[in-house]
VOGU-3710 file (C-alpha; in Angstrom, 3 decimals, decimal comma):
1> mhllkrqkve> 26,890/-39,907/3,495  28,204/-43,547/2,744  30,474/-44,736/6,180  33,918/-44,126/5,021  32,410/-40,663/4,041  30,721/-40,231/7,446  34,482/-41,626/9,619  36,826/-39,032/6,990  34,485/-36,231/8,746  34,549/-37,443/12,243
11> ncvtemlrdg> 38,513/-37,646/11,798  39,181/-34,470/10,230  36,911/-32,564/12,633  38,122/-34,419/15,429  41,476/-33,695/13,859  40,660/-29,264/13,367  39,302/-29,566/16,771  42,791/-31,272/18,813  44,589/-28,648/17,066  42,592/-25,830/18,012
21> iirpsdsawa> 41,521/-24,896/14,024  37,698/-25,064/14,304  35,870/-25,273/17,715  32,586/-26,087/18,806  29,382/-24,013/18,610  25,643/-23,677/19,933  25,059/-21,484/16,010  21,761/-22,019/14,375  23,786/-21,697/11,309  25,447/-24,495/9,720
31> spitlapkkd> 27,418/-25,552/6,359  27,509/-28,418/4,273  30,943/-30,696/3,908  31,817/-32,745/1,179  34,783/-34,862/0,858  36,360/-33,235/-2,219  39,169/-35,975/-4,322  42,647/-34,789/-4,727  44,679/-36,000/-8,135  46,440/-37,938/-5,342
41> gttrfcvdyr> 43,869/-39,654/-4,734  42,994/-38,115/-0,949  40,630/-36,636/-0,569  40,070/-32,326/0,740  37,918/-31,630/3,633  35,197/-28,919/1,915  32,879/-26,418/3,756  30,475/-25,375/1,640  29,574/-21,163/2,529  27,685/-20,235/-0,701
51> kinait> 24,510/-20,589/0,643  25,273/-18,015/3,734  27,913/-15,160/1,780  24,236/-15,400/-0,213  22,677/-13,348/2,837  25,355/-12,017/4,214
//
């Protein structure tokens, strides 16, 4: 992942942890994240749950 995108992801995760939206996990399950461009030029933090959803 590009350095600037990685920093954006780290900032998003830090903010969500701080705000209680997410919590740390030691689960063996994980889903990839991506940053999707929005029409206004900013980015949206997205989680791709398709593979987990396919087996549950």
